[in-house]
C-alpha positions as CSV (number, residue, x, y, z in Angstrom):
1,X,31.8,-3.4,33.4
2,X,32.8,-5.2,30.2
3,X,34.3,-2.9,27.6
4,X,34.2,-3.7,23.9
5,X,37.8,-3.1,22.6
6,X,36.3,-2.2,19.1
7,X,34.8,0.9,20.7
8,X,38.1,2.2,22.0
9,X,37.9,5.0,24.5
10,X,34.2,5.4,23.6
11,X,33.4,2.8,26.3
12,X,34.3,5.4,28.9
13,X,31.1,7.2,27.9
14,X,27.6,6.1,28.8
15,X,25.4,4.5,26.1
16,X,23.0,7.6,26.3
17,X,25.9,10.0,25.5
18,X,27.2,7.8,22.7
19,X,23.7,7.7,21.2
20,X,23.6,11.5,21.2
21,X,27.0,11.6,19.5
22,X,25.7,9.3,16.7
23,X,22.6,11.6,16.2
24,X,24.8,14.7,15.9
25,X,27.0,13.3,13.1
26,X,26.4,14.4,9.5
27,X,25.0,11.9,7.1
28,X,28.3,11.3,5.4
29,X,30.2,10.7,8.7
30,X,27.5,8.4,9.9
31,X,28.0,6.0,7.0
32,X,31.8,6.2,7.5
33,X,31.3,5.4,11.2
34,X,29.1,2.5,10.3
35,X,32.0,0.7,8.6
36,X,34.3,1.0,11.6
37,X,33.3,-2.2,13.4
38,X,30.4,-4.5,13.9
39,X,29.7,-3.2,17.4
40,X,29.7,0.4,16.3
41,X,27.6,-0.4,13.3
42,X,25.0,-2.1,15.6
43,X,25.0,0.8,18.1
44,X,25.1,3.6,15.6
45,X,22.5,2.3,13.2
46,X,20.1,1.6,16.1
47,X,20.5,5.2,17.3
48,X,20.1,6.4,13.8
49,X,17.0,4.5,12.8
50,X,15.2,5.0,16.1
51,X,14.6,8.7,15.2
52,X,13.7,8.1,11.6
53,X,10.2,8.9,10.3
54,X,9.4,8.0,6.8
55,X,6.5,10.0,5.3
56,X,4.9,8.7,2.1
57,X,2.9,11.4,0.3
58,X,0.5,9.9,-2.2
59,X,-1.2,12.1,-4.8
60,X,-4.5,11.0,-6.6
61,X,-3.2,12.5,-9.8
62,X,-1.5,10.2,-12.4
63,X,2.0,11.3,-13.3
64,X,4.3,9.2,-15.5
65,X,7.3,7.8,-13.5
66,X,6.0,9.5,-10.3
67,X,4.6,7.0,-8.0
68,X,4.8,8.8,-4.6
69,X,7.0,11.2,-2.7
70,X,9.1,10.0,0.2
71,X,10.0,12.5,2.9
72,X,12.4,11.6,5.7
73,X,14.1,13.4,8.6
74,X,17.2,11.7,7.3
75,X,18.8,15.1,6.8
76,X,21.4,16.5,4.5
77,X,22.6,20.1,5.2
78,X,19.9,20.5,7.8
79,X,17.0,19.9,5.4
80,X,14.5,17.0,5.2
81,X,15.3,14.7,2.3
82,X,12.6,14.4,-0.4
83,X,12.6,11.6,-3.0
84,X,10.3,11.1,-5.9
85,X,9.9,7.3,-6.3
86,X,9.2,6.3,-9.9
87,X,7.4,3.0,-9.3
88,X,7.6,-0.1,-7.1
89,X,10.1,-1.9,-9.3
90,X,12.5,1.1,-9.4
91,X,12.1,1.4,-5.6
92,X,13.0,-2.2,-5.0
93,X,16.0,-1.8,-7.3
94,X,17.2,1.0,-5.1
95,X,17.2,-1.4,-2.1
96,X,14.3,0.0,-0.1
97,X,13.1,-3.5,0.6
98,X,16.2,-4.0,2.6
99,X,15.4,-1.2,5.1
100,X,15.1,-2.4,8.7
101,X,11.6,-1.2,8.9
102,X,11.1,-2.5,12.4
103,X,13.8,-0.1,13.7
104,X,12.2,3.0,12.4
105,X,10.3,5.4,14.7
106,X,7.3,5.7,12.5
107,X,5.9,5.4,9.0
108,X,3.4,8.0,8.1
109,X,1.3,7.6,4.9
110,X,-0.5,10.7,3.7
111,X,-3.1,10.1,1.0
112,X,-4.7,13.0,-0.8
113,X,-8.5,13.0,-1.5
114,X,-9.5,12.1,-5.1
115,X,-11.7,14.4,-7.1
116,X,-15.1,12.8,-7.7
117,X,-15.3,14.7,-11.0
118,X,-12.3,12.7,-12.2
119,X,-13.3,9.2,-10.9
120,X,-10.1,7.6,-12.2
121,X,-8.2,9.3,-9.4
122,X,-9.8,6.8,-6.8
123,X,-8.5,3.9,-8.9
124,X,-5.1,5.6,-9.3
125,X,-4.9,5.9,-5.5
126,X,-5.8,2.3,-5.0
127,X,-3.1,1.1,-7.4
128,X,-0.5,3.3,-5.7
129,X,-1.5,2.1,-2.2
130,X,-1.4,-1.6,-3.3
131,X,2.1,-1.1,-4.5
132,X,3.1,0.7,-1.3
133,X,1.7,-2.2,0.7
134,X,3.7,-4.6,-1.5
135,X,6.8,-2.6,-0.5
136,X,6.0,-2.8,3.2
137,X,5.4,-6.6,2.9
138,X,9.2,-6.9,2.8
139,X,9.3,-5.9,6.5
140,X,10.2,-9.4,7.7
141,X,10.6,-8.4,11.3
142,X,7.6,-6.3,11.8
143,X,6.6,-2.7,11.1
144,X,7.1,0.4,13.3
145,X,4.3,2.7,14.3
146,X,2.0,3.1,11.3
147,X,-0.1,6.3,10.8
148,X,-2.4,6.5,7.7
149,X,-3.9,10.0,7.1
150,X,-6.6,10.6,4.6
151,X,-5.9,14.2,3.8
152,X,-8.3,16.7,2.2
153,X,-6.8,18.8,-0.7
154,X,-7.7,22.2,-2.1
155,X,-9.8,20.5,-4.8
156,X,-11.3,17.5,-3.1
157,X,-12.4,16.2,0.2
158,X,-12.9,12.7,1.6
159,X,-16.3,13.6,2.9
160,X,-18.9,16.3,2.5
161,X,-21.7,17.0,4.9
162,X,-20.6,14.0,7.0
163,X,-21.1,11.7,4.0
164,X,-18.0,9.9,2.7
165,X,-17.2,10.6,-0.9
166,X,-18.0,7.8,-3.5
167,X,-16.3,8.4,-6.8
168,X,-16.8,5.1,-8.5
169,X,-20.2,3.5,-9.0
170,X,-20.2,-0.3,-9.0
171,X,-22.9,-2.6,-10.5
172,X,-24.2,-4.7,-7.5
173,X,-25.6,-7.3,-9.9
174,X,-22.3,-7.7,-11.8
175,X,-21.1,-11.3,-12.6
176,X,-17.6,-12.2,-13.2
177,X,-17.3,-14.4,-16.3
178,X,-15.2,-17.5,-16.7
179,X,-11.5,-16.9,-16.9
180,X,-9.5,-19.8,-18.2
181,X,-6.0,-20.3,-19.5
182,X,-4.8,-22.5,-22.3
183,X,-1.1,-22.4,-21.2
184,X,-0.3,-19.4,-23.4
185,X,-2.8,-16.8,-22.1
186,X,-6.5,-16.2,-21.7
187,X,-8.7,-18.1,-24.2
188,X,-12.1,-17.3,-25.6
189,X,-13.9,-17.9,-22.3
190,X,-11.6,-15.5,-20.5
191,X,-12.5,-12.2,-19.0
192,X,-10.7,-10.3,-21.8
193,X,-13.0,-12.1,-24.4
194,X,-16.3,-11.8,-22.5
195,X,-15.8,-8.0,-22.0
196,X,-16.7,-7.8,-25.7
197,X,-18.7,-11.0,-26.1
198,X,-21.4,-10.9,-23.4
199,X,-23.0,-14.2,-24.7
200,X,-20.5,-16.1,-22.5
201,X,-22.2,-17.2,-19.3
202,X,-21.0,-15.8,-16.0
203,X,-19.3,-18.0,-13.5
204,X,-20.4,-16.4,-10.3
205,X,-22.1,-13.4,-8.8
206,X,-20.8,-11.0,-6.2
207,X,-22.2,-10.0,-2.9
208,X,-20.8,-6.6,-1.9
209,X,-19.8,-5.6,1.6
210,X,-20.5,-8.8,3.5
211,X,-20.1,-7.1,6.9
212,X,-23.3,-5.1,6.2
213,X,-26.8,-6.5,5.6
214,X,-27.7,-4.1,2.8
215,X,-26.1,-4.2,-0.7
216,X,-24.7,-0.9,-1.9
217,X,-23.9,0.1,-5.4
218,X,-20.4,1.5,-4.7
219,X,-17.5,1.7,-2.3
220,X,-16.6,4.8,-0.4
221,X,-13.3,6.3,-1.5
222,X,-11.6,5.6,1.8
223,X,-12.5,1.9,1.5
224,X,-11.1,1.7,-2.0
225,X,-7.8,3.1,-0.7
226,X,-7.6,1.3,2.7
227,X,-8.3,-2.1,1.4
228,X,-4.8,-2.1,0.0
229,X,-3.4,-2.2,3.6
230,X,-5.8,-4.7,5.2
231,X,-3.4,-7.7,4.8
232,X,-0.4,-6.0,6.5
233,X,0.4,-7.2,10.0
234,X,2.7,-6.9,13.0
235,X,2.8,-3.1,13.3
236,X,4.0,-1.8,16.6
237,X,0.9,0.4,16.7
238,X,-1.5,1.7,14.0
239,X,-3.7,4.7,13.5
240,X,-6.0,5.5,10.6
241,X,-7.4,9.1,10.4
242,X,-10.0,10.0,7.9
243,X,-13.5,11.3,7.4
244,X,-16.1,11.1,10.2
245,X,-18.1,7.9,10.1
246,X,-21.3,6.7,11.8
247,X,-20.8,5.2,15.2
248,X,-21.8,1.7,14.0
249,X,-19.4,1.9,11.0
250,X,-15.8,1.5,12.0
251,X,-13.9,0.5,8.9
252,X,-10.9,2.7,9.6
253,X,-10.5,1.4,13.2
254,X,-10.8,-2.2,11.9
255,X,-8.0,-1.6,9.4
256,X,-5.8,-0.2,12.2
257,X,-6.7,-3.2,14.4
258,X,-5.6,-5.7,11.7
259,X,-2.3,-3.8,11.2
260,X,-1.5,-4.5,14.8
261,X,-2.2,-8.2,14.7
262,X,1.0,-10.1,15.4
263,X,0.3,-13.2,13.4
264,X,1.0,-13.1,9.7
265,X,-1.9,-12.7,7.2
266,X,-3.6,-16.0,6.5
267,X,-3.3,-17.3,10.1
268,X,-6.9,-16.8,10.9
269,X,-9.1,-17.6,7.9
270,X,-12.3,-17.7,9.9
271,X,-14.8,-17.8,7.0
272,X,-17.7,-16.5,9.1
273,X,-15.8,-13.4,10.3
274,X,-16.2,-10.5,7.9
275,X,-12.8,-9.2,9.2
276,X,-11.2,-12.6,9.1
277,X,-8.3,-13.1,6.7
278,X,-10.3,-15.2,4.2
279,X,-13.1,-12.5,3.9
280,X,-10.5,-9.8,3.6
281,X,-8.7,-11.5,0.7
282,X,-12.0,-12.2,-1.0
283,X,-13.1,-8.6,-0.7
284,X,-9.7,-7.3,-1.9
285,X,-10.0,-9.6,-5.0
286,X,-13.5,-8.5,-5.7
287,X,-12.5,-4.8,-5.4
288,X,-9.6,-5.4,-7.8
289,X,-11.8,-6.9,-10.4
290,X,-14.6,-4.3,-9.9
291,X,-12.2,-1.4,-10.4
292,X,-10.5,-3.1,-13.3
293,X,-13.8,-3.5,-15.1
294,X,-15.1,0.0,-14.2
295,X,-11.8,1.5,-15.5
296,X,-12.8,0.4,-19.0
297,X,-15.6,3.0,-19.3
298,X,-14.8,5.7,-16.7
299,X,-14.6,9.3,-18.0
300,X,-11.9,11.8,-17.2
301,X,-8.1,12.4,-17.9
302,X,-6.9,10.1,-15.0
303,X,-8.9,7.1,-16.3
304,X,-7.5,7.7,-19.8
305,X,-4.0,7.6,-18.5
306,X,-4.7,4.6,-16.2
307,X,-6.0,2.6,-19.2
308,X,-2.8,3.4,-21.1
309,X,-0.7,2.5,-18.0
310,X,-2.6,-0.8,-17.7
311,X,-2.1,-1.7,-21.3
312,X,1.6,-0.9,-21.2
313,X,2.1,-3.2,-18.1
314,X,0.2,-6.2,-19.4
315,X,3.5,-7.8,-20.3
316,X,7.0,-7.2,-19.0
317,X,9.6,-5.5,-21.2
318,X,11.8,-8.6,-21.2
319,X,11.6,-11.2,-24.0
320,X,9.2,-14.0,-23.0
321,X,8.2,-12.1,-19.8
322,X,5.1,-12.7,-17.9
323,X,2.1,-10.4,-17.4
324,X,1.7,-9.5,-13.7
325,X,-1.7,-8.2,-14.5
326,X,-2.8,-11.5,-16.1
327,X,-1.3,-13.6,-13.3
328,X,-3.3,-11.7,-10.8
329,X,-6.5,-12.5,-12.5
330,X,-5.5,-16.1,-12.8
331,X,-4.7,-16.3,-9.0
332,X,-8.1,-14.7,-8.2
333,X,-10.2,-17.0,-10.4
334,X,-8.3,-20.2,-9.2
335,X,-8.9,-19.5,-5.5
């Protein structure tokens, strides 16, 4: 048997025993061991990540500089580690995009139910989940087992009397107006202008929920949240748990199926397939614009804070910076 000299007398032990040793080391000693040699780093990190479960807890409530809570069995002093992540940019700056996601045992996403009496909570959840999906997009070599749980809270439930909750009403006849750019920003025919000048003619109408024959006037809360993850691919396995649904309606299962697809998003446009990549992107774009327009007039404390948050993020804090919000509208209208 070939023995790697960088492991020293460790090679006298079986790989199974060495893995158990790596798992028993304290966190501080693990990172010291990682720096010993390339072979030890490869072996120890593999044993370390193979047992790691990342749990993202997402609250429907808006809190400044509190995006979501990350819980891991990456232990210190025998206790699970809890981190409050401020926002996506702060998380990326901390290097979370460099995590070897594919080596993890599981990623569990627990999403608290929004309160229908405060409809802005559904939009708040959507935004948080969109940003979490953007973080997971950095998994270049695939995702581990993914488990998404829609969790009832003490104040709200995802469904009542077997009927999924619908917090946000959407106008089924809504038209999206022209959205044009003059090189400096939106001009008088833009969406920003036509919000307050309805004499501008609309550019197109929307047909909601193309996978169903009837047109509904709103989305279920679980759909608002889960659409954020529909474009993620290459998970080792995926499971979505949520409110009970009719036998002929399998939105949650289809989301899980798409997560398990090996090919990257965009590989299968299939215009006629309501769960093809093209339709998914169109529906995600429609939902983004619907929720953005509805946020203008929604009542409640969360909607108030979301409007302030949106206004503060229209432009970056750097001189001459770009508006991520504006660029998203530009991308949608140009496609």
